Every structure is written in structure tokens, then in C-alpha cells.
C-alpha positions in Angstrom: 59.9 114.8 92.6 61.4 111.5 91.4 64.6 113.2 90.4 65.0 114.5 94.0 64.3 111.0 95.4 66.9 109.6 93.0 69.5 112.1 94.2 68.7 111.4 97.8 68.9 107.6 97.3 72.2 108.0 95.5 73.8 109.1 98.8 73.3 105.6 100.3 75.0 102.3 99.6 71.9 100.4 98.4 70.1 99.3 95.3 66.3 100.0 95.1 64.2 97.3 93.4 60.8 98.8 94.0 59.3 102.0 95.6 55.8 103.2 96.6 54.1 105.8 98.7 53.7 104.8 102.4 53.9 106.2 105.9 54.2 109.8 104.8 57.2 109.1 102.6 58.5 106.5 100.1 58.9 102.8 101.0 61.9 101.3 99.3 62.5 97.6 98.7 66.2 97.3 98.5 69.0 94.8 98.4 69.4 95.3 102.2 65.7 95.1 103.1 62.9 97.6 103.5 63.7 101.3 104.0 61.5 104.4 104.4 62.6 107.7 102.8 61.1 110.9 104.2 61.6 114.5 103.6 63.2 116.2 106.7 60.4 118.9 106.8 57.9 116.2 107.8 59.8 115.2 110.8 59.5 116.5 114.4 61.9 119.1 115.8 63.3 116.8 118.4 64.9 114.6 115.8 68.2 114.3 117.7 66.5 113.2 120.9 64.5 110.4 119.3 67.6 109.2 117.5 69.5 109.1 120.8 66.7 107.1 122.4 66.6 104.6 119.5 70.4 104.2 119.4 70.4 103.4 123.1 67.6 100.8 122.6 69.5 99.1 119.8 72.7 99.0 121.9 70.7 97.2 124.6 69.4 94.6 122.2 66.0 96.1 121.4 67.0 96.2 117.8 63.6 96.3 115.9 63.2 100.1 115.9 63.0 102.5 112.9 66.6 103.6 113.3 67.9 106.3 111.0 70.5 105.1 108.4 73.5 107.3 107.8 74.5 108.2 104.3 77.9 107.5 102.8 79.3 110.5 104.6 78.0 109.4 107.9 75.3 112.1 108.1 71.8 111.3 109.3 70.2 114.0 107.1 70.9 114.0 103.3 70.7 117.6 101.9 70.5 118.0 98.2 72.0 120.8 96.2 68.5 122.2 95.7 68.1 122.5 99.5 65.7 119.6 100.2 66.6 117.3 103.1 65.9 113.6 103.3 66.1 111.0 106.0 66.3 107.2 105.5 64.8 104.9 108.1 65.2 101.2 108.7 61.8 99.5 108.1 60.3 96.0 108.5 58.3 93.5 106.5 55.0 92.7 108.2 51.5 93.8 109.0 50.3 96.4 111.5 49.3 95.1 114.9 45.8 93.7 114.6 43.8 94.8 117.6 41.3 92.0 117.1 43.8 89.2 117.6 44.6 88.2 121.2 48.1 87.0 120.2 49.0 90.4 118.7 47.7 92.2 121.8 49.7 90.0 124.1 52.9 90.6 122.0 52.2 94.3 121.8 51.9 94.5 125.6 55.0 92.4 126.2 56.9 94.6 123.7 55.8 97.8 125.6 56.8 96.3 128.9 60.3 95.5 127.6 60.6 98.9 126.0 59.7 100.7 129.3 62.1 98.6 131.3 64.9 99.6 128.9 63.9 103.2 128.7 64.0 103.4 132.5 67.7 102.6 132.3 68.2 105.3 129.7 66.5 107.9 131.9 68.8 107.1 134.8 71.9 107.4 132.7 71.2 111.0 131.6 73.4 113.7 133.1 70.7 116.4 132.6 66.9 115.8 132.3 65.5 116.5 128.9 63.4 119.7 128.6 59.8 118.7 128.3 57.8 119.9 125.2 54.4 121.5 125.5 52.7 118.2 124.7 54.8 116.3 127.2 53.9 118.9 129.8 50.2 118.1 129.2 50.9 114.4 129.9 52.9 115.4 132.9 50.2 117.7 134.5 47.5 115.1 134.2 45.4 116.3 137.2 45.3 119.8 135.6 44.2 118.2 132.3 41.4 116.2 134.0 40.2 119.3 135.9 40.2 121.4 132.7 38.2 118.8 130.9 35.7 118.7 133.7 35.2 122.4 133.5 34.6 122.1 129.8 32.1 119.3 130.3 30.2 121.5 132.8 30.3 124.5 130.5 28.9 122.4 127.6 26.1 121.0 129.7 25.2 124.5 130.9 25.0 125.6 127.3 22.8 122.7 126.3 20.4 123.1 129.2 19.9 126.8 128.4 19.2 126.1 124.8 15.5 126.4 124.0 15.4 124.2 120.9 17.4 121.0 121.2 18.2 118.4 118.6 18.4 114.7 119.2 22.1 114.8 119.9 21.8 117.5 122.5 18.9 115.8 124.3 20.9 112.5 124.4 24.1 114.3 125.6 22.2 116.0 128.5 20.6 112.7 129.5 23.9 110.9 130.0 25.8 113.9 131.4 25.3 113.2 135.1 26.8 109.7 134.9 29.9 110.7 132.9 30.5 113.9 134.9 30.5 112.0 138.1 33.0 109.5 136.8 35.2 112.4 135.5 35.1 114.1 138.9 35.9 110.8 140.6 38.9 110.2 138.3 40.3 113.7 139.0 39.8 113.4 142.7 41.4 109.9 142.9 44.3 111.0 140.7 45.1 113.8 143.1 45.4 111.3 145.9 47.1 108.5 143.9 50.4 107.5 145.6 52.0 106.5 142.3 51.1 109.8 140.6 52.5 111.8 143.6 55.7 109.7 143.4 56.2 110.4 139.7 55.5 114.1 140.2 58.3 114.3 142.7 60.9 112.8 140.4 62.4 113.9 137.1 60.0 111.9 135.0 60.3 108.8 132.8 61.1 108.4 129.2 58.1 107.3 127.1 57.4 106.3 123.5 54.6 108.9 123.4 52.5 107.4 120.6 52.3 103.7 121.2 49.5 102.6 118.8 48.8 99.8 116.4 50.0 102.0 113.4 53.5 102.2 114.9 53.8 98.4 115.6 54.8 96.0 112.8 54.3 92.3 113.4 57.3 90.6 111.8 58.5 87.0 111.8 61.1 87.8 114.4 58.7 89.8 116.8 57.3 93.3 117.1 59.0 96.2 115.4 58.4 99.5 117.1 58.3 102.7 115.1 57.1 106.3 115.4 59.2 107.8 118.1 58.5 111.4 117.1 56.7 112.1 120.3 59.1 110.3 122.6 60.4 112.1 125.7 59.9 112.8 129.3 56.5 111.9 130.9 54.7 109.0 132.5 55.4 105.6 131.0 52.1 104.1 132.1 50.3 106.6 129.9 51.8 104.7 126.9 50.1 101.6 128.4 46.7 103.3 129.2 46.7 104.9 125.7 47.2 101.6 124.0 44.7 99.8 126.3 42.0 102.4 125.7 42.3 102.2 122.0 42.4 98.4 122.1 39.3 98.2 124.4 37.4 100.7 122.3 38.1 98.7 119.1 36.9 95.6 120.9 33.8 97.0 122.6 35.5 97.0 125.9 35.8 93.2 125.7 37.6 91.9 128.8 39.8 89.5 127.0 41.3 92.2 124.8 42.4 94.4 127.7 43.6 91.4 129.7 45.9 90.3 126.9 47.6 93.7 126.7 48.0 93.9 130.5 49.2 90.3 130.9 51.8 90.8 128.2 53.0 94.0 129.7 53.3 92.5 133.2 55.2 89.5 131.8 58.1 91.9 131.1 57.4 94.7 133.6 55.2 93.7 136.6 53.0 96.5 138.1 52.6 97.3 141.7 49.1 97.8 143.3 49.8 101.6 143.2 50.6 101.5 139.5 47.5 99.4 138.7 45.4 102.0 140.6 46.9 104.7 138.3 45.9 102.6 135.2 42.4 102.2 136.6 42.0 106.0 137.3 43.2 107.0 133.8 40.9 104.5 132.1 38.0 105.5 134.4 38.1 109.0 132.9 35.3 109.2 130.2 37.6 110.5 127.5 35.4 109.5 124.6 32.4 111.4 126.0 34.5 114.4 126.7 35.9 114.4 123.1 32.5 114.3 121.6 31.2 117.1 123.8 34.3 119.2 123.2 34.1 118.7 119.5 30.4 119.7 119.5 31.0 122.9 121.6 34.0 124.0 119.5 32.5 123.4 116.1 29.4 124.8 114.5 26.8 123.9 117.1 23.9 124.6 114.8 24.9 121.7 112.5 25.7 118.2 113.5 26.1 115.1 111.3 24.1 112.0 112.0 27.5 110.4 112.7 28.0 112.5 115.9 24.8 111.1 117.3 25.7 107.6 116.2 29.1 107.9 118.0 27.5 109.2 121.2 25.0 106.3 121.2 27.8 103.8 120.5 29.8 105.2 123.5 26.8 105.0 125.7 25.9 101.4 124.6 29.3 100.2 125.7 29.4 101.9 129.1 28.3 98.8 131.0 31.1 96.8 129.3 33.5 99.6 130.3 32.3 99.5 133.9 32.5 95.8 134.1 36.1 95.7 132.7 37.3 98.4 135.2 35.5 96.7 138.1 36.5 93.1 137.5 40.0 93.7 136.2 41.5 96.8 137.8 39.5 98.2 140.8 
């Protein structure tokens, strides 16, 4: 394995001082800074698309992205005589975004707002719209996704009610079904009538990061570095924002200050209209965590559940008032 790495590294003009396993590859401390070496097989199929997006961002001054470094021959992929293929990425010294620190959340929101603003320009410059992947189609058809999830919730509840012997998890799930199902139906109905969502559906879509989370954000001395563009492509940009906000709020017990920091940072670079804020509210209104727990229960071995499943459900329920308060006070 190390011989193959040595052969791959030899294709680049750099001297490696130290190496270690990280980020699904090998982190290299070199004379020109941190680099990340990955085998090509571990990288998504739309490699060319993500590189095109990152190259555009760098040209626009958004330089702290994990751009691919060409080898001496100018190739982005280094193929060894044995057939293995490697890619070298620019990397950054720093810690992952800390979801508990308000300053980090503000910076992450601001970084996303700036990223979206620049990607909007990229989208408009394309001669032909990029073909959407199956995953991007799911993000695109959000109403269908909500309605599908609602049917699944109803099916699980019906199964639970008809079960003669119920464990503690099942009893707890039934008792809170009505509240979550009503919110899920409200979110689906409001999304169908959402002016912003209708407008987006009529267009060619927007270019999104696709996986904007704290693992893909490195807090450096010169700002936020954005990595992990493997899922980038056509979709709805605000789903990047709602995804990051939901994860942030869940990590902080739906504490208002945490969500406000992300939203305030985002709007500093990319102000939202009332219609866009309504869309953010609707997506966060959907009880995704409850649906995930119910779906996991139904699709796995229903006769056996770990104590952790019940603990997770109780945690979700205990934070519901906080979630309601955040949505009502900040977004509704």
C-alpha cells in the first residue's frame, strides 16, 4: 500500500514531511502545505462536474475549497502502472466547525451565503443545464418526498396500533404520532402552496453544495474552508441552509441563539425574501427526526429494538417545545 502511495506522490512536485490516515485517504504535510491523497475509486462519479464548480469558485475569489491539484503532466487523476488511480486535493490547517460556538456558526452561515451567491452566477453562465442525479431529483421533488414520508408514517402507525403486544418504544411512538403527523401534513400542504417553491420548480434549478455540514467546513486562520463537493449539483440552494440549520439546532437542543447565528450570518451575504424565509420555515417544520426513527423501526427487525432507540425518541420528544418555539419566534 505504501509503495503505491509513494508512486502516486512521486507524480507531483512536492516533498512529504509527514503522512497519516484521514478523511478517507492520506493527509500529507508537505513543503507546500496540507494535501489529501485519495484513491479514485472512493470518489463520486461526477468528478468532472464538482471540479468545474470548484474551479469557477476559485476564479471568483472563493479560494478556500478542496481543489484538485494536477500532477506534473497536468492530469487531475494519477494512474499507476498497476492500474490504481489517485487524486490529490488541496487541504487546510484547522479544526472542523464547532456547532457549539456561536462565532463558528455565524462564520459558517456567512460562508454559505457567499457560496450560494457565487454559485448562482455559475448556474446562469451554463449553456446547458446539468443532468440531475437520482439524489438531486429527490431534493428537487420535495413535495413528493414529504408526501411519501407521510404515507410511511401512517403505515407504521397502523402497524403499531394493530400489534397486540407492544413494547415501551411502540407505546411511546403511538402516543406522539398525532402531533408529529399533523405537523408533517401541514408542512406538505404548505410546501405545495409555497410561492418560492413554485418559482424554483418552474426554473432550471440552482447549483448547491449538496452536503454542507460541519465535517466539510475547516475553520482556518484566514476564514472558512469549504470541502466535500461530491454531492454538488442542481437542486434548491436553501436546502443546503435548512440542512445545516437542522443539524446545528439538533446539536444545540433547538436553542434559539444557535439557529439565529447561522441565519444571521447567511443573510449578511445573501439576504432572504419573506417567501424564502417561509420555505425555510416549512422545511424545518417537517418532523424529520421522528420520521427517521419510525422508518428505521419499520424497516429493521421490529421484534428487537435497542434501548438507544427509545432514548432517541424520548430525546426528540423532550425537545419538541424548543423546536416549536424556535419556529414560531424566529421564522413563522
